[in-house]
C-alpha atoms as one frame of an Amber mdcrd trajectory, in Angstrom:
protein
 100.723 -17.749  46.904  97.375 -19.197  45.849  98.403 -22.478  47.505  98.854
 -20.759  50.861  95.557 -18.886  50.475  93.742 -22.175  49.819  95.409 -23.750
  52.828  94.414 -20.813  55.046  90.827 -21.051  53.817  90.690 -24.790  54.498
  92.010 -24.239  58.014  89.388 -21.553  58.601  86.656 -23.888  57.347  87.893
 -27.069  59.016  89.371 -25.424  62.117  89.212 -26.407  65.776  85.447 -26.001
  66.107  84.936 -28.721  63.522  87.428 -31.307  64.761  84.647 -33.865  65.053
  83.965 -33.727  61.309  85.698 -36.105  58.938  86.823 -35.519  55.373  85.521
 -38.183  53.007  88.200 -40.411  51.510  87.367 -39.170  48.002  87.864 -35.542
  49.015  91.105 -36.289  50.827  92.438 -38.210  47.803  91.508 -35.341  45.482
  93.217 -32.761  47.698  96.363 -34.885  47.920  96.381 -35.388  44.142  95.929
 -31.672  43.523  98.746 -30.827  45.925 101.067 -33.267  44.155 100.098 -31.827
  40.760 100.818 -28.306  41.986 104.234 -29.354  43.297 105.008 -30.841  39.878
 103.922 -27.649  38.113 100.784 -29.171  36.634  97.461 -27.374  36.593  98.947
 -24.205  37.988  98.144 -20.689  36.908  99.800 -17.454  37.869  98.182 -15.095
  40.322  97.538 -12.695  37.474  95.797 -15.391  35.406  93.642 -16.377  38.377
  92.632 -12.742  38.858  91.757 -12.458  35.163  89.645 -15.617  35.274  87.550
 -14.338  38.159  87.227 -10.869  36.682  89.449  -8.953  39.102  92.293  -8.038
  36.717  93.094  -4.396  36.043
């Protein structure tokens, strides 16, 4: 769920109006590494934990 929210946010930031902009190689490599880590279950937190960390838990 968080993964899809991040993807949506990136699309909104880097959408059609900004097609002329390029992502630096370092940033692209980091994003690809983070995606691979998430797929392997590394560095992931539940939605509830994420909400707690940012102070939005009940």
